[in-house]
Structures are given as C-alpha cells and as structure tokens.
C-alpha positions in Angstrom: 0.0 0.0 0.0 2.8 2.4 1.0 4.7 1.4 -2.2 1.7 2.2 -4.4 1.3 5.6 -2.7 4.9 6.3 -3.2 4.7 5.4 -6.9 1.7 7.6 -7.4 3.5 10.5 -5.7 6.5 10.1 -8.0 4.2 9.9 -11.0 2.5 13.1 -10.0 5.8 14.9 -9.6 7.2 13.6 -12.9 4.0 14.6 -14.7 4.9 18.2 -14.1 8.2 17.9 -16.0 6.7 18.9 -19.4 5.1 21.9 -17.9 8.3 22.9 -16.2 10.2 22.6 -19.6 7.6 24.8 -21.4 7.6 27.3 -18.6 11.4 27.5 -18.6 11.6 28.0 -22.4 9.0 30.8 -22.2 10.8 32.5 -19.3 14.1 32.3 -21.2 12.5 33.7 -24.3 11.2 36.6 -22.3 14.6 37.5 -21.0 16.3 37.0 -24.4 13.8 39.1 -26.3 13.1 41.9 -23.9 16.6 42.4 -22.5 19.1 40.9 -24.9 17.3 42.0 -28.1 15.3 45.1 -27.2 17.4 46.7 -24.5 20.9 45.6 -25.5 20.7 45.4 -29.3 18.1 47.8 -30.6 19.1 51.4 -30.9 15.8 52.9 -32.3 13.6 54.0 -29.4 10.4 53.9 -31.3 11.1 50.4 -32.7 12.1 49.2 -29.2 8.9 50.5 -27.6 6.7 48.9 -30.3 8.4 45.6 -30.1 8.1 45.5 -26.3 4.5 46.5 -26.3 3.3 43.9 -28.8 5.5 41.3 -27.3 3.9 41.8 -23.8 0.4 41.5 -25.3 1.3 38.1 -26.9 3.2 37.0 -23.7 0.2 37.9 -21.4 -2.3 36.1 -23.6 -0.1 33.1 -23.9 0.4 32.8 -20.1 -3.3 33.4 -19.4 -4.5 30.7 -21.7 -1.7 28.3 -20.6 -2.7 28.9 -17.0 -6.4 28.2 -17.7 -5.6 25.1 -19.7 -3.5 23.7 -16.8 -5.5 24.6 -13.7 -9.1 24.3 -14.9 -10.2 21.0 -13.4 -11.8 18.6 -15.8 -15.6 18.5 -15.6 -17.1 15.2 -14.2 -20.6 13.7 -14.4 -23.2 15.1 -12.0 -24.7 13.1 -9.2 -27.7 12.2 -11.4 -25.4 9.9 -13.3 -24.1 8.1 -10.2 -25.8 4.9 -9.1 -27.8 5.0 -6.0 -26.9 2.6 -3.2 -29.9 0.3 -4.0 -29.1 0.2 -7.7 -25.4 -0.4 -7.0 -26.2 -3.3 -4.7 -28.6 -4.8 -7.2 -26.1 -4.4 -10.0 -23.2 -6.0 -8.0 -25.3 -8.9 -6.8 -26.4 -9.8 -10.3 -24.0 -12.1 -12.1 -25.7 -12.5 -15.5 -24.4 -10.0 -18.0 -27.8 -9.7 -19.7 -29.4 -8.9 -16.4 -26.8 -6.3 -15.6 -27.4 -4.6 -19.0 -31.1 -4.5 -18.3 -30.4 -2.9 -14.9 -28.3 -0.2 -16.5 -30.9 0.3 -19.2 -33.6 0.8 -16.5 -31.5 3.3 -14.6 -30.7 5.2 -17.8 -34.3 5.6 -18.9 -34.6 8.9 -17.1 -31.2 10.2 -18.3 -30.2 11.9 -21.6 -28.0 9.1 -22.8 -27.8 8.2 -26.4 -24.4 6.5 -27.0 -23.7 2.9 -26.3 -20.8 0.6 -25.7 -19.6 -1.7 -28.5 -21.8 -4.4 -27.1 -24.8 -2.2 -27.3 -25.1 -1.8 -23.5 -25.3 1.5 -21.6 -21.7 2.7 -21.0 -20.8 2.3 -17.4 -17.6 3.0 -15.5 -16.8 0.4 -12.9 -14.1 2.6 -11.3 -16.2 5.7 -10.8 -19.5 3.8 -10.5 -21.2 6.2 -12.9 -23.3 5.9 -16.0 -21.3 7.7 -18.7 -23.0 10.6 -20.4 -22.5 11.0 -24.1 -18.9 11.7 -25.1 -17.7 11.0 -21.6 -14.6 8.8 -21.0 -12.5 7.6 -18.1 -9.0 9.1 -17.9 -6.6 6.6 -16.3 -4.1 9.4 -15.5 -6.6 11.7 -13.8 -8.4 8.7 -12.4 -11.9 10.1 -13.1 -14.5 10.3 -15.8 -14.2 13.4 -17.9 -17.1 15.1 -19.8 -16.5 15.3 -23.5 -13.0 14.1 -23.0 -10.6 14.9 -25.9 -7.3 13.6 -24.7 -4.9 13.8 -21.7 -2.2 16.4 -22.6 1.1 16.0 -20.9 2.2 19.5 -21.9 -0.6 21.0 -19.7 -0.6 18.0 -17.3 -4.4 18.0 -17.5 -7.3 16.3 -19.3 -8.5 18.4 -22.2 -12.3 18.2 -22.2 -15.5 20.1 -21.9 -14.4 22.5 -19.2 -11.1 23.6 -20.8 -11.2 22.7 -24.5 -11.7 26.4 -25.5 -8.7 27.3 -23.3 -6.6 24.6 -24.9 -7.4 25.9 -28.5 -6.7 29.5 -27.4 -3.4 28.3 -25.9 -2.4 26.7 -29.2 -3.4 29.8 -31.2 -1.6 32.3 -28.9 1.4 30.1 -28.8 1.6 30.3 -32.6 1.2 34.1 -32.5 3.9 34.3 -29.9 6.3 32.2 -32.0 5.5 34.1 -35.3 6.0 37.5 -33.7 9.4 36.5 -32.2 10.6 34.9 -35.4 9.5 37.8 -37.7 11.0 40.5 -35.5 14.2 38.6 -34.7 15.0 37.5 -38.3 16.6 40.7 -39.5 18.9 40.8 -36.5 19.7 37.2 -37.0 21.0 38.1 -40.5 22.9 41.1 -39.1 24.7 38.9 -36.6 25.3 36.2 -39.2 26.8 38.8 -41.7 28.9 40.4 -39.0 27.1 43.7 -39.1 26.5 43.6 -35.3 29.3 42.9 -32.8 29.6 39.5 -31.2 28.4 39.2 -27.7 25.9 37.3 -25.5 23.0 38.8 -27.4 24.1 37.0 -30.6 23.5 33.5 -29.2 20.2 34.5 -27.6 19.0 35.9 -30.9 20.1 32.8 -32.9 18.4 30.4 -30.5 15.3 32.6 -30.4 14.8 32.2 -34.1 15.4 28.5 -34.2 13.3 27.7 -31.1 10.4 29.9 -32.3 10.3 28.4 -35.8 10.6 24.8 -34.4 7.7 25.3 -32.0 5.6 27.1 -34.7 5.9 24.2 -37.1 4.9 21.7 -34.5 2.0 23.8 -33.2 0.8 24.5 -36.7 0.0 20.9 -37.4 -1.6 20.3 -34.0 -3.7 23.5 -34.2 -4.8 22.7 -37.7 -5.9 19.2 -36.7 -8.0 20.6 -33.8 -9.6 23.2 -36.0 -10.7 20.3 -38.2 -12.1 18.5 -35.2 -14.0 21.5 -34.0 -15.5 22.1 -37.5 -16.6 18.4 -37.6 -17.7 18.4 -33.9 -15.5 15.5 -32.9 -13.0 14.8 -30.2 -9.7 13.2 -30.7 -11.1 10.0 -29.2 -14.1 10.1 -31.6 -11.8 10.7 -34.6 -10.1 7.4 -33.9 -13.3 5.5 -32.8 -16.7 6.7 -34.0 -19.3 7.1 -31.2 -21.7 4.1 -31.1 -25.5 4.7 -31.1 -28.3 2.2 -31.1 -28.4 2.4 -34.8 -24.6 1.7 -35.0 -21.5 3.8 -35.2 -21.8 7.3 -36.6 -18.8 9.5 -36.9 -21.0 12.4 -37.9 -23.5 11.9 -35.0 -22.8 15.2 -33.2 -22.0 17.2 -36.3 -24.7 19.9 -36.5 -23.1 22.3 -39.0 -19.8 24.3 -38.8 -21.4 27.4 -37.3 -23.2 25.6 -34.5 -20.2 23.4 -33.9 -18.1 26.5 -33.3 -20.7 27.9 -31.0 -20.7 24.8 -28.9 -17.1 25.4 -28.1 -16.7 29.2 -28.2 -20.3 30.4 -27.5 -22.6 32.7 -29.4 -20.9 36.0 -28.4 -18.1 36.4 -30.9 -16.5 39.2 -28.8 -15.6 36.6 -26.2 -14.2 33.9 -28.6 -10.6 35.0 -28.2 -10.7 35.7 -24.5 -10.0 32.8 -22.1 -13.3 32.9 -20.2 -15.8 30.0 -20.2 -18.4 30.5 -22.9 -19.1 27.0 -24.2 -22.7 25.9 -24.5 -24.4 23.4 -22.3 -23.2 21.6 -19.2 -21.3 18.8 -20.9 -23.9 16.1 -20.2 -26.0 16.4 -23.4 -25.1 17.4 -26.9 -27.4 18.1 -29.9 -27.5 15.3 -32.4 -27.0 15.6 -36.2 -30.7 14.7 -36.6 -33.1 14.9 -33.7 -35.5 12.6 -35.6 -32.7 10.1 -35.8 -32.0 10.2 -32.1 -35.7 9.9 -31.2 -36.4 7.1 -33.6 -33.4 5.0 -32.7 -33.4 5.7 -28.9 -36.2 5.5 -26.4 -34.5 7.9 -24.1 -35.5 11.5 -24.1 -33.4 14.1 -25.8 -32.5 16.0 -22.7 -33.4 16.6 -19.0 -35.4 19.7 -19.7 -37.6 17.8 -22.1 -38.0 15.0 -19.5 -39.0 17.5 -16.8 -41.5 19.2 -19.1 -43.2 15.8 -19.8 -43.3 15.1 -16.1 -45.0 18.4 -15.5 -47.5 17.7 -18.2 -48.4 14.4 -16.7 -48.9 16.0 -13.3 -51.2 18.6 -14.8 -53.2 15.9 -16.6 -53.6 14.0 -13.3 -54.8 17.1 -11.5 -57.4 17.8 -14.2 -58.7 14.3 -14.1 -59.0 14.5 -10.3 -61.0 17.8 -10.6 -63.3 16.3 -13.2 -63.8 13.2 -11.1 -64.8 15.3 -8.0 -67.1 17.5 -10.1 -68.9 14.4 -11.5 -69.4 12.9 -8.1 -70.8 16.1 -6.5 -73.4 16.5 -9.3 -74.7 12.9 -8.8 -74.7 12.4 -12.6 -72.5 10.8 -15.3 -69.0 11.9 -16.3 -70.4 13.9 -19.2 -72.6 15.9 -16.8 -69.7 16.4 -14.4 -67.6 18.1 -17.1 -70.5 20.5 -18.0 -69.7 23.9 -16.7 -68.3 27.3 -17.5 -64.7 26.1 -17.1 -65.0 23.6 -19.9 -63.8 25.1 -23.2 -66.1 23.0 -25.3 -69.1 24.3 -23.5 -68.0 27.9 -23.9 -67.7 27.4 -27.6 -71.2 26.0 -27.8 -72.6 28.9 -25.9 -70.9 31.4 -28.1 -72.3 29.7 -31.2 
C-alpha cells in the first residue's frame, strides 16, 4: 500500500516535468527578447517601444491561456449519473451480463444518454460507479470520468475536455502568434549577426536560439492547431476521430455534427466578442449534446433528448392527473354521469357551444 502511494506521488511529480520545460523555455524567451534584443541590441527607441508593447500583449495572452488550460479542473458527471446505493447493490449482486445490461438500461431511462458501448449496452464506468454521459470517457491518468474528453495532454498536465477545450485551443493559437511574432522580428537581427554587421556578444547567441526555437515550435504547433480546427469544424473529439461514437443504430462519426457554425458555437459560445478571451463561454453543461438529426435520435433511442424535455413531460403528466381529479370530483358532486360532471363554464367545449 505504501509502495503504491509512493509510486503515485512520484508519478504526479514527474507529470509536471513537461510543464516545467515549457515554462522554462518561455521565461528564457522573455529574457532573451526583452533584455538581450530590445534593451541591449536595438538602438531605435520607437522600434524598441513597439516591439516591447506587442511582445507583452502576446506574452500575457499566452500565459493566461496556458494557466487556464493547466489549472481548470476537468468536468465530471453530475450526481444524477451516479448509481444509488440500491441500484449499485442490485447491480453487483447480479452475475448474469444480460441482467446487468437491463439494470443499467432501466436506470438510464430517465437520463439523456444516447451513445452505447460496442456491445450495445449502456456505457458504465466500474471505477467511478457512474453511467457515462454521451462523449464522456474515463481518464486513467486523472483517475476520473471526464465530460467530452478529448485527450490527456502531458504539456498541460491535465485532461482536455468540456471545461477547458476552449482554453486549450486558445493556448495553441496564442502560442503560434507568440512564435510568429518573435521569429518575424528577430529574423533581420539574426541576419545582421550572421553577416557580422553587429558585434559578437551574448545577445548574438540568444537571438540565434530565439529564431530556431520559435520556428521549431511554430511548425509543430501549426499541425496540432490545424488538426484541432478540423475536429471543431466536424464536432469531434480526438477519441471520436479514432473511434466513432456508437449509437443504437450503429457507429456514426457524424453523430454530433450539427453544422460548422453551430459546432463552433458549442465550443466558443454565441458571443463572438468573447471567442478569443479565455473565459468559459461553451454551450451546455457537458452532459448532453445536440444530435445531427433529432428525428434520428428519437427514432433510434427510447431515451429522451435532454433533461429539460423530460422535466416538461413530467409536469404535463402531473397537470393531466390534477385535471382528471378535478373532473372526477365535479362528476361525483353532481350525482350524474362523467359527461354531466364536465359540463360547466370552465369547460372550453361548453363555452364554444354557448358562443355559437
């Protein structure tokens, strides 16, 4: 027991190494650009001020988005998706797989669940003891189920999912801007050092490495950012790109694709002014996502589309019951039949007959 705890502690410590590496490179780039390039190399005051101003804007946005991607905890299923004590006991005591599937199906009837496991059963996590909402997966590193899990990213030491996917995309985009700005402004001084127009000194090596590192990171980020832009446009996660989500009608890689505009709004929100600011604007709560065709989901799945729809139907049923009780009491008090009991000024049909 103590050994496993020690291994987990070491694993958690080592998991921060990629973050420390990125942070160290960024801090060095700040010193190299601001001090070695702007303060010690540039002679034009206006150029120096412009470079420092734009650099700090890119630097602040990069750090802000990186911080949010790292320290935003992954969203987990709500208590409604957890098994009750009675259901859990009944499920564990049952040994027949078919019976267990039926138990899960009965529990899921009142939940907005449309996806299935490969076997056709309701997706259930044995570790978290939770019925998995659509697009939810268990992360073995974070040891929890994550809503709309995309992947576990070692460079942010966090699960990228519903709660921080927007921050992750903004982190990639501002990282690219940061690299492009550094490379474009450093390039001319790289040439001057290379051609011997500027004196040799510590600044020369910082400028050379700034260019190489920024170009190297930009190329790697460009492919990653382009891939995630494609995923957002198609409304897929990284996991869904490799394995299409399973519905009752079979696997469908386009199951959650509701059009490019609506796909973007699901991640960034409807207010375009907030798209490029690292504040949470994603639509929904991560438990339910619109389907490509609502008629498809309703015809292939007996479960309701969402919790609000289920609540509305419950309210309608209660109202119908109350109306039936009133009519029953009215009929009994009049001492006549049901038809006579419904006769009165409150009945809309009677009102229509009077008006005619």
